[in-house]
C-alpha positions in Angstrom: 79.9 -86.4 -161.0 76.9 -87.7 -163.0 76.9 -86.6 -166.6 80.4 -85.1 -166.4 82.4 -85.3 -169.7 84.4 -88.3 -170.6 87.6 -87.9 -172.6 89.6 -90.7 -174.2 92.7 -90.4 -176.3 93.8 -92.4 -179.4 97.2 -92.4 -181.0 100.7 -93.9 -181.1 101.5 -92.8 -177.6 98.0 -92.7 -176.1 95.9 -95.0 -174.0 94.3 -96.5 -177.0 95.9 -97.4 -180.3 92.7 -97.7 -182.4 89.4 -95.9 -182.4 87.6 -99.2 -182.1 89.4 -99.9 -178.8 88.2 -96.5 -177.5 84.6 -97.1 -178.6 84.6 -100.4 -176.9 85.9 -98.8 -173.7 83.1 -96.3 -173.7 80.6 -99.2 -173.5 81.5 -99.7 -169.8 81.2 -96.0 -169.0 78.1 -93.8 -168.2 76.1 -93.8 -171.4 74.4 -90.4 -170.9 77.6 -88.5 -170.2 78.9 -86.5 -173.2 82.0 -88.3 -174.5 84.9 -87.2 -176.5 87.4 -89.4 -178.4 90.6 -87.3 -179.3 92.3 -89.0 -182.3 95.9 -88.2 -183.0 97.6 -87.8 -186.4 97.7 -91.0 -188.4 95.8 -93.3 -190.9 93.3 -95.5 -189.1 92.3 -98.4 -191.2 89.1 -99.2 -189.3 85.5 -99.8 -190.0 83.5 -98.0 -187.2 80.0 -98.5 -185.9 78.9 -95.8 -183.5 75.9 -96.4 -181.3 76.6 -94.1 -178.3 74.8 -90.8 -178.1 76.4 -87.5 -177.3 79.7 -88.6 -178.8 82.3 -86.4 -180.4 85.2 -87.5 -182.5 88.0 -84.9 -182.6 90.9 -85.2 -185.0 94.0 -83.0 -185.5 92.9 -81.9 -189.0 91.3 -83.4 -192.0 94.7 -83.9 -193.6 96.2 -85.5 -190.5 93.6 -87.7 -188.9 92.3 -90.1 -191.6 89.8 -93.0 -191.1 89.7 -95.2 -194.2 88.2 -98.5 -195.3 87.3 -99.8 -198.7 84.1 -101.8 -199.4 82.1 -101.7 -202.6 78.5 -102.7 -203.4 79.5 -105.2 -206.1 81.4 -107.4 -203.8 80.1 -110.9 -203.7 79.7 -112.2 -200.1 79.8 -115.8 -198.7 76.0 -116.3 -199.4 76.6 -115.5 -203.1 74.8 -112.2 -203.0 76.2 -108.7 -203.5 77.2 -106.6 -200.5 74.8 -103.7 -201.7 75.1 -100.0 -201.1 74.2 -99.8 -197.4 76.7 -102.3 -196.1 79.8 -100.5 -197.6 80.2 -97.7 -195.0 83.5 -96.9 -193.5 81.8 -95.2 -190.6 78.2 -95.9 -189.5 76.6 -93.4 -187.0 73.5 -94.8 -185.3 73.1 -92.4 -182.4 71.8 -88.9 -181.8 74.0 -85.9 -181.0 77.0 -87.1 -182.8 79.8 -84.7 -183.8 82.9 -85.2 -185.9 85.6 -82.5 -186.0 88.9 -82.1 -187.9 89.2 -85.5 -189.5 88.8 -87.3 -192.8 86.6 -90.4 -193.5 87.2 -92.2 -196.8 86.1 -95.2 -198.7 88.9 -96.1 -201.1 87.1 -99.0 -202.8 87.3 -97.3 -206.2 85.1 -95.9 -209.0 81.4 -96.8 -208.9 81.6 -98.1 -212.4 84.1 -100.8 -211.2 83.1 -101.5 -207.6 79.6 -100.1 -207.2 78.4 -97.7 -204.6 80.8 -97.1 -201.7 79.7 -95.1 -198.7 82.2 -93.2 -196.7 79.7 -92.3 -194.0 76.2 -93.5 -193.2 74.6 -91.1 -190.8 71.4 -92.2 -189.0 71.3 -89.9 -186.1 69.4 -86.7 -185.2 71.3 -83.5 -184.6 74.4 -84.8 -186.2 77.3 -82.4 -186.9 80.4 -82.6 -189.1 82.8 -79.6 -188.7 86.0 -79.1 -190.7 85.9 -82.7 -192.0 86.7 -84.3 -195.3 84.3 -87.1 -196.6 85.6 -88.8 -199.7 84.6 -91.7 -202.0 83.3 -92.1 -205.5 79.6 -93.1 -205.9 77.4 -92.4 -202.9 79.9 -90.9 -200.5 77.5 -89.5 -197.9 74.2 -91.2 -197.0 71.9 -89.2 -194.6 69.1 -91.4 -193.3 66.2 -92.1 -193.3 65.9 -94.5 -196.2 62.8 -94.0 -198.4 59.7 -95.9 -197.3 59.7 -98.2 -200.3 62.4 -100.0 -202.1 62.4 -100.2 -205.9 64.7 -103.2 -206.3 64.7 -106.4 -204.2 67.3 -106.3 -201.5 68.0 -102.7 -202.4 68.1 -101.5 -198.8 69.9 -104.5 -197.2 72.0 -103.1 -194.3 71.6 -101.7 -190.8 68.6 -99.5 -191.6 66.6 -101.8 -193.7 64.0 -102.7 -191.1 64.4 -99.6 -188.9 61.6 -97.0 -188.3 61.9 -94.2 -190.8 62.4 -91.4 -188.4 63.5 -87.9 -189.3 67.2 -86.8 -188.9 68.6 -83.3 -188.9 72.2 -82.9 -189.9 74.7 -80.0 -190.1 77.9 -79.8 -192.1 80.2 -76.8 -191.8 83.4 -76.1 -193.7 83.6 -79.6 -194.9 85.2 -81.0 -198.1 82.9 -83.6 -199.7 84.2 -85.5 -202.7 82.5 -88.0 -205.1 80.8 -88.3 -208.5 77.4 -90.0 -208.8 74.7 -89.1 -206.2 77.4 -88.6 -203.7 75.2 -86.6 -201.3 71.9 -88.5 -200.9 69.1 -89.6 -198.5 66.0 -88.4 -196.8 67.5 -86.1 -194.0 67.0 -82.4 -193.6 70.6 -81.2 -194.0 72.4 -77.9 -194.0 75.8 -77.4 -195.7 77.5 -74.3 -194.6 80.6 -73.0 -196.5 81.5 -76.5 -197.7 83.6 -77.4 -200.7 81.8 -79.9 -202.9 84.2 -81.6 -205.3 82.8 -83.5 -208.2 85.5 -85.9 -209.4 85.7 -87.7 -212.8 83.6 -90.8 -212.6 86.1 -93.0 -214.3 88.9 -93.0 -216.8 86.9 -92.2 -219.9 85.4 -88.8 -220.6 81.6 -88.8 -220.4 78.8 -86.5 -221.4 77.6 -86.7 -217.9 80.2 -87.2 -215.2 78.0 -87.0 -212.2 75.2 -85.8 -209.9 75.8 -83.9 -206.7 72.7 -84.3 -204.7 70.1 -87.1 -204.8 67.4 -86.2 -202.1 64.7 -88.6 -201.0 62.8 -86.0 -198.9 59.5 -87.2 -197.4 56.4 -85.6 -198.8 55.4 -83.9 -195.6 58.7 -82.0 -195.2 59.2 -78.5 -196.5 63.0 -78.7 -196.4 65.5 -81.3 -197.7 69.2 -80.3 -198.5 70.3 -76.7 -198.3 73.8 -75.6 -199.5 74.7 -72.1 -198.3 77.8 -70.3 -199.4 79.4 -73.5 -200.7 82.0 -73.8 -203.5 81.3 -76.3 -206.2 84.6 -77.4 -207.8 85.7 -80.3 -210.0 88.3 -82.0 -212.2 85.6 -82.9 -214.7 85.1 -81.4 -218.2 83.0 -78.4 -218.7 79.2 -78.9 -218.4 79.2 -82.5 -217.3 77.8 -82.5 -213.8 74.2 -81.9 -212.6 73.4 -80.1 -209.3 71.0 -82.8 -208.4 68.2 -85.2 -209.2 65.4 -86.6 -207.1 66.2 -90.0 -205.7 62.5 -90.2 -204.8 59.4 -88.3 -205.8 59.4 -85.5 -203.3 63.2 -84.8 -203.2 64.1 -81.2 -202.3 67.4 -79.3 -202.7 68.3 -75.6 -202.7 71.6 -73.8 -203.3 72.0 -70.4 -201.7 74.8 -68.0 -202.6 77.0 -70.8 -204.0 79.9 -70.4 -206.3 79.7 -72.9 -209.2 82.5 -74.0 -211.5 82.1 -74.6 -215.2 81.6 -78.3 -214.7 77.9 -77.7 -213.9 75.6 -78.3 -216.8 73.8 -75.2 -218.1 70.4 -76.7 -217.3 71.6 -77.5 -213.8 69.1 -80.2 -212.8 67.9 -83.7 -213.9 64.3 -84.8 -213.2 65.1 -88.5 -213.2 61.7 -89.2 -214.7 59.8 -87.8 -211.7 56.7 -85.7 -211.6 57.8 -82.0 -211.9 55.0 -80.9 -209.6 56.4 -83.0 -206.7 60.1 -82.4 -206.2 61.6 -79.0 -205.6 64.9 -77.8 -206.8 65.9 -74.1 -206.4 68.8 -71.7 -206.4 69.4 -68.2 -205.0 72.2 -65.9 -206.3 74.4 -68.6 -207.7 77.6 -67.2 -209.2 80.6 -68.3 -211.0 81.0 -69.8 -214.5 78.5 -72.6 -213.7 75.8 -70.3 -212.7 73.0 -69.9 -215.3 69.9 -68.4 -213.8 68.2 -67.7 -217.1 68.8 -71.1 -218.6 68.2 -73.6 -215.9 65.7 -76.4 -216.4 62.2 -75.1 -216.5 61.1 -77.2 -213.6 63.6 -75.6 -211.2 63.2 -72.3 -209.4 65.1 -69.1 -208.8 64.2 -67.9 -205.4 63.1 -64.3 -204.7 64.7 -62.4 -201.8 61.6 -63.0 -199.7 61.6 -66.8 -200.4 65.3 -67.0 -199.7 64.8 -65.5 -196.2 62.9 -68.6 -195.2 66.1 -70.7 -195.5 67.9 -70.4 -192.2 69.5 -73.0 -190.1 66.9 -72.6 -187.4 64.0 -73.0 -189.9 65.5 -76.0 -191.6 67.0 -77.9 -188.7 65.3 -76.4 -185.6 68.5 -76.1 -183.7 
């Protein structure tokens, strides 16, 4: 039957031993049919590139089905140049309507101070969903395309999206565990994080005045919404008051935290302007609570939303689906 679902199985006693083998097998099957790859318990040391639309990867739990690789931006390649941020991904999603459920994706390259940026996931697909997943690395864990229009440093965007059209993507993350240190949730997507645990890890072996930054949005000027964190828990192993909620990677970056529990690792001022024009980017909170909440003492360029303003932030308004 046309467009009927396709189900493939990966695991020790299944038809495919690796996820890569299952992805290759899908190439010969109907491309428009929704496809599901069921991944059994185990550690899959694979680097995956996903280009098929309407694909769902289903694991057996984020603590049981683990996809891991380990590339860092400082690695020198055969041409004598560094690998760079956007060629370090463990999983690259270049397709619309992708879903990942009940699995973990890791980049185990190491601390950013030692190996550079190290993406766990590079998501360049509209209507992407991650449910009950763990995404773990150090610096730059989760990149949500599009890239900014302009690069600041030569070769800064070298990778699969360097010359692609900068199209909008909408991404949804629910009940996920996301771990990193510096700018570990970043990019130009419109993204909603629902009931996620955001873990800010120590950025290295030495104690630092600033251990990290959670969000680094590069929202395009024409968009009202960027990243929205709703009912999330912000936890950490960092010292008290050493982590920023976010900073604008580009001039018009937008991030909002709604009803989020914040640990004492969050700096009292909350936000860093990264030298950008305060009239351009937009950082806001609504009813933050916990020891890291500080509504009266946040940076003066940030905002505390009113009840009416907060009502505008719904999944439907932000993502449209």
